N, C-alpha and C positions, 0 to 999 in steps of 0.2 A: 723466728725462734724457731729451733728444732725441740718437737718434742720425742722424751724416751717411750722408749717402747713397754708394754708391758714387762718382760724380760729383763732389761734394764732398771724399771722401777723397783722388781721385787728383789733383783739383787741387793740393790741399794738398801733394802730395807731391812737384809738380811745384815749385812755389813753394819748398819746402824744397831741393829741388836747384839752383833757379836761384840761389838767396843763398847755396849751397855752391860754386859756382862765382863767384860776386861775390866769396866771401872769397878763394877761392885766385886769383882777379885780383887782388887787393890783396895779398895777406899770403903766396902762395905756398901750395903744399900741406899743408907743415911746421905754416902758420900756421891749418890747418881746426882748431881745435878745438871743442869743444861751446858753449863760452862764446863763442866768436866767430859761432859759428854762429847762437846765440842772439842775439847783441848784432845782427847783420844783421836778424835777421828780429822784433827788437822785442819778443822773448816771455822768459820762462823757461826756462834752460838745460832743463828736462824736455821742454816742450813740444813738440820734436820727434817725441821718440820716444811718443808716442802716434800718430804715424802709420811710424814706421821702429823696428823689435826693436835696432837696432843700428846703429853709427855706419859698418858694415861695408855695411849696408844700404842705408844714406845714400850710400856712395861709389858703389855699384851704381846707383842711381838718378843721380847724378850720371853716371856713363859712358854710361848710357842718354840723358842729356840731350845728352851731347854727340857720340854716334852719330846721334842724332835732328837737330841743326844740322847737323852735316859733310853729311848727306844731302841736306839743304836745298840744296847747292853743286853738286850734280852736275846737267848742264844736260840739257836731251831729246837723248838718245842717236841721236834722227835727224837731228841735225843734221850738216852736213858736218864732218868730222874737225878742221880747223883751227879753225873756230868753235868746235866742241866745248869743244875746250882754252883757247880765249881765255875763253870765257866760266866756266870752270871756274876759272882764273884770276882773273878779276878777282872772281865771288862768292864763292871763299875769303877773299881778301886783303879783301874789306867786312866779311865775317863775323866772321874774325878779330880786325880793327880795333873791330869793337863790341863783343866778346864774348870781352877781355884772359883770363880764368879758363880758358876752353877753351885758348888757347895755351898759357899756362902748363902746364897739366896736361898737352896733347899732345909739349910740347917739353922738357918735364921729365925730365931722365934718372932722377929719381926715381919717378917714375910707376909704374913695375915693382913698385917696394917697396911704396909708400905705399899701393897699392889692392887689395884684395882679388882672388884670381884670376880670378872672372867678370868684375868690369870691366876686368881687363886685355885678357882675351880681346875684350871689346865694343871695346876701343879701335884692338888689332889687326884686328880684323874692318875697322874704318872705314880703317885703313891699308892692307890688303890691295885692298878695295874702290876705293880710290883710284888703288893701282896698277895695277890691272887695267882702269880705265876710261880710264886716259893709254895704257897698253900699245895698245889695242884701237885707239883715236882713232891712235896714231904708226904702226899697223899698216896700217890703211886711208889714212892719208895718204900712208905709203909706196906702195902697191900703184896709189895715183890719180897719183902721179908729184909730190905735194906737197912732199915733203919729199926728202933724199939717202936714196939708195937704196945706198948703199956700206958703208953702216953699219947694223948689222943694228937693227930696232926696240928690241928686248929689250938692246942696247949703249946706246941713245939713252934706254930708262928712267930712268937714272940721273941723268944732268944734267938730264932736265927735271922729274922729281920733287923732286929735289933746291932744283930753283929754286922750286919751287912751295911748297915748304918755307919757301926763305931770305925770298921775298916774305911769308908768312903770317906768319914769325917778325918781319920787320922792320915790317912793317903792325901788330902787336900792340905796341909797344914804345910806352910813354909818352910824348908830346909833352909833355917837363919843361921848354921852353924854351932846352936846347942848341941847337947847330947842326945838330942833326940833324934831319932832313927825310924825311916817309916817302915811300918810295918810288911811281913812280904804275904800276898795274897794267898799263896798256897799252904804256908804252912799254918794260917788262918782258918784256913777251910778242912787242912787235915785235921787240925784239932777241936774244930766242929764236928767232924763227922766220926770221931772220936767218940766226943760225947754223944752224939745220937743214936751210935750204935750199943746194942747190950754187950 
């Protein structure tokens, strides 16, 4: 019997984690059962466990994939601060619009209960990364006189990150034929910047 190479094994693990995210996107975290995952992968229910020791290990791989995808949305830190924020908003909205599983996972109030502690830590790390990135941009923008200086950047952080999260949440909602229209990230950013400037 031929053994899989480490590269093939790693690729299979990524495929399984991505399939788990698709299941989460369509059924929520509670819907991520072994049967649902196997159905998504078109394999037997035991097949994913050739590559993972347990369901918890699959969930840890899912959190790793979430972190990797979110990290791709951070723009070049050398860009001017407001351009950095705009690119972050656009990239995050675009990614969450494509990856509904990521949105359903990170915006769920159940993820801390549904995921094993290492996976929860990984998601929290990405949240902290986002906050640090936004705060640095706000501080630089305030120092350059690009945004209002009468409110400390630390106090502006909550409404700015809140807007980013809400934009991501709305972008990830399914377009199901109702009157709901996905928000335009450009307009959201323009409005936010208008509020941030004196």
